[in-house]
FIMI-254015 format. One line per 5 residues: number of its first residue (from 1); their letters; for each residue x, y, z of C-alpha. Coordinates in steps of 0.2 Angstrom, whole numbers, always signed. Layout:
BEGIN
NUM = a = X,Y,Z | ... .
END
This chain:
BEGIN
1 = magat = +0,+0,+0 | +7,+17,-5 | +12,+29,+9 | +4,+46,+12 | +19,+55,+5 .
6 = epadt = +28,+52,-11 | +44,+41,-11 | +59,+53,-11 | +69,+41,-24 | +56,+43,-38 .
11 = lppap = +57,+62,-41 | +72,+70,-51 | +80,+85,-42 | +71,+101,-46 | +80,+115,-53 .
16 = kgqaw = +84,+130,-40 | +68,+140,-36 | +57,+127,-42 | +48,+112,-34 | +37,+97,-38 .
21 = klvwh = +19,+98,-35 | +7,+84,-35 | -7,+87,-47 | -15,+71,-49 | -15,+54,-41 .
26 = defdg = -23,+38,-37 | -17,+26,-22 | -31,+14,-25 | -36,+14,-7 | -55,+13,-9 .
31 = etlde = -66,-3,-12 | -70,+0,-29 | -61,+9,-45 | -64,+28,-43 | -73,+31,-60 .
36 = tkwdv = -71,+50,-58 | -53,+47,-62 | -54,+32,-74 | -63,+27,-89 | -65,+8,-92 .
41 = peykr = -66,+4,-110 | -73,-14,-115 | -69,-22,-132 | -59,-35,-140 | -40,-32,-140 .
46 = rdaww = -27,-44,-147 | -33,-61,-142 | -44,-56,-127 | -58,-44,-122 | -55,-28,-111 .
51 = srkai = -68,-31,-97 | -74,-23,-81 | -75,-41,-73 | -56,-41,-75 | -54,-25,-63 .
56 = aldgk = -54,-24,-45 | -46,-16,-29 | -40,-28,-16 | -43,-18,-1 | -24,-17,+3 .
61 = ghlvm = -22,-1,-8 | -19,-10,-25 | -28,-10,-42 | -29,-28,-48 | -31,-31,-67 .
66 = ktlke = -34,-49,-70 | -33,-61,-84 | -48,-73,-84 | -54,-87,-94 | -72,-91,-96 .
71 = gdkyy = -78,-104,-108 | -66,-101,-124 | -65,-83,-120 | -51,-73,-111 | -53,-57,-102 .
76 = dacvr = -41,-44,-97 | -41,-26,-92 | -38,-7,-97 | -41,+9,-87 | -38,+25,-94 .
81 = tkgkf = -40,+44,-89 | -47,+49,-106 | -60,+63,-104 | -56,+64,-85 | -38,+70,-84 .
86 = ehafg = -27,+75,-99 | -10,+83,-95 | +6,+90,-104 | +23,+89,-96 | +28,+84,-78 .
91 = yyvar = +33,+69,-70 | +23,+53,-71 | +26,+37,-60 | +18,+21,-58 | +23,+7,-45 .
96 = mrlqr = +18,-10,-50 | +20,-29,-49 | +19,-38,-66 | +13,-54,-71 | +24,-70,-71 .
101 = qpghw = +13,-81,-83 | +16,-82,-102 | +5,-72,-115 | +4,-54,-107 | +8,-38,-115 .
106 = safwm = +7,-25,-100 | +9,-7,-101 | +9,+10,-93 | +7,+23,-107 | +0,+39,-113 .
111 = ygngv = -10,+43,-128 | -21,+57,-136 | -31,+59,-151 | -17,+69,-160 | -7,+54,-162 .
116 = gkigh = -15,+50,-178 | -11,+68,-185 | +3,+70,-198 | +13,+85,-201 | +21,+91,-186 .
121 = ggmdg = +30,+75,-181 | +27,+70,-163 | +23,+88,-158 | +4,+87,-160 | +2,+70,-152 .
126 = teidi = +14,+56,-147 | +10,+39,-140 | +21,+38,-125 | +25,+20,-119 | +33,+24,-102 .
131 = mekpw = +33,+5,-99 | +28,-10,-110 | +32,-28,-108 | +29,-40,-122 | +42,-53,-116 .
136 = lddrv = +42,-66,-104 | +60,-61,-97 | +68,-46,-88 | +66,-35,-103 | +54,-19,-104 .
141 = qqtlh = +53,-7,-118 | +50,+12,-118 | +44,+18,-135 | +37,+33,-144 | +25,+32,-159 .
146 = wdgyg = +19,+47,-169 | +12,+52,-186 | -2,+39,-185 | -1,+20,-188 | -2,+19,-207 .
151 = kahks = +11,+22,-220 | +17,+38,-211 | +20,+29,-195 | +36,+32,-186 | +43,+26,-169 .
156 = kgkvv = +59,+24,-158 | +62,+14,-143 | +74,+8,-130 | +74,-10,-123 | +79,-10,-105 .
161 = rvpgv = +85,-26,-95 | +78,-25,-78 | +85,-40,-67 | +71,-47,-56 | +57,-36,-66 .
166 = megwh = +45,-50,-64 | +48,-52,-45 | +41,-40,-33 | +37,-21,-35 | +45,-9,-47 .
171 = tfsll = +42,+10,-52 | +42,+16,-70 | +42,+34,-73 | +44,+48,-86 | +50,+66,-85 .
176 = wtpde = +42,+75,-99 | +48,+93,-103 | +45,+104,-118 | +62,+99,-124 | +64,+80,-120 .
181 = yvfyv = +58,+65,-113 | +68,+56,-98 | +63,+38,-94 | +67,+29,-77 | +65,+12,-70 .
186 = dgket = +66,+11,-51 | +71,+29,-51 | +86,+26,-62 | +87,+35,-79 | +87,+23,-93 .
191 = wrtaa = +83,+33,-109 | +84,+52,-114 | +77,+57,-130 | +68,+70,-141 | +63,+59,-155 .
196 = ggvcq = +50,+64,-167 | +49,+81,-159 | +43,+82,-141 | +24,+82,-139 | +17,+99,-134 .
201 = vplyl = -1,+94,-131 | -10,+85,-118 | -11,+66,-116 | -21,+55,-105 | -14,+40,-95 .
206 = klsde = -17,+22,-98 | -14,+5,-89 | -17,-10,-99 | -14,-29,-102 | -16,-37,-119 .
211 = akfsg = -18,-56,-118 | -10,-65,-133 | -10,-83,-141 | +7,-81,-149 | +22,-69,-149 .
216 = wagdv = +38,-64,-138 | +28,-67,-122 | +22,-83,-126 | +4,-91,-126 | -8,-85,-113 .
221 = rkakl = -18,-102,-116 | -2,-110,-106 | -4,-99,-92 | -11,-103,-75 | -25,-92,-73 .
226 = pdefl = -31,-81,-65 | -15,-70,-67 | -14,-53,-59 | -6,-36,-65 | -5,-26,-48 .
231 = vdyvr = -3,-7,-48 | +0,+2,-30 | -1,+20,-36 | -1,+32,-51 | +5,+50,-48 .
236 = vydlv = +7,+66,-59 | +18,+80,-53 | +20,+97,-61 | +37,+107,-59 | +31,+124,-52 .
241 = daktg = +39,+140,-46 | +43,+137,-28 | +36,+154,-23 | +20,+155,-33 | +16,+137,-35 .
246 = kavmk = +13,+140,-54 | +18,+128,-67 | +34,+133,-76 | +34,+122,-92 | +25,+130,-107 .
251 = akplk = +21,+122,-123 | +30,+127,-139 | +21,+133,-155 | +20,+118,-167 | +32,+119,-182 .
END
């Protein structure tokens, strides 16, 4: 269960005269998902269905996203802040425990309608995968996608080895400024990039799992179910002026 104050080791140092301000968070301390914060999409994704039946809070301060089998159908889960919280810039962090069974593609990511636009690179919309795990080993991936998903699609990513990533709890985070993205795992920087031109528009948060019958992570049909993806907390911080409390990072004009 997350504590009342943020762990000091998850925040990068603030520049002189500035400070981090918590502007949005969910500690998952209630009995049911707070749907003033989260939207729950329900539709087929990969080889399973995103469904409410696969989402719960465990009463210990964790969001539980399950993979279930009912008959010949598989169910897993997605929650997102679409239409409820969309934000640009700042520091985004989630603490989670990943699945150990085969057939999962888990992710903590950001998305917006502008991702499909073409003409300004990633500045008018970028899919930011703070953490995705399509393998059944110690690798995770941090990825950017822009200019839609058709012929103009572009992407750049970094594969990071995290020993023991499938054991215990880990934090995955992103520092997003108008000039660059900086990715972290367990508070340690893993990738710094401005690929595509840094996104200058608000995006929403997503936590998701996609069950698959084939691929790098194996076959979910061989998994011992139910399997669980646990999330302890999600937090978003703005960098603010230490005296006024006002956000200091401003969007650049689109080129």
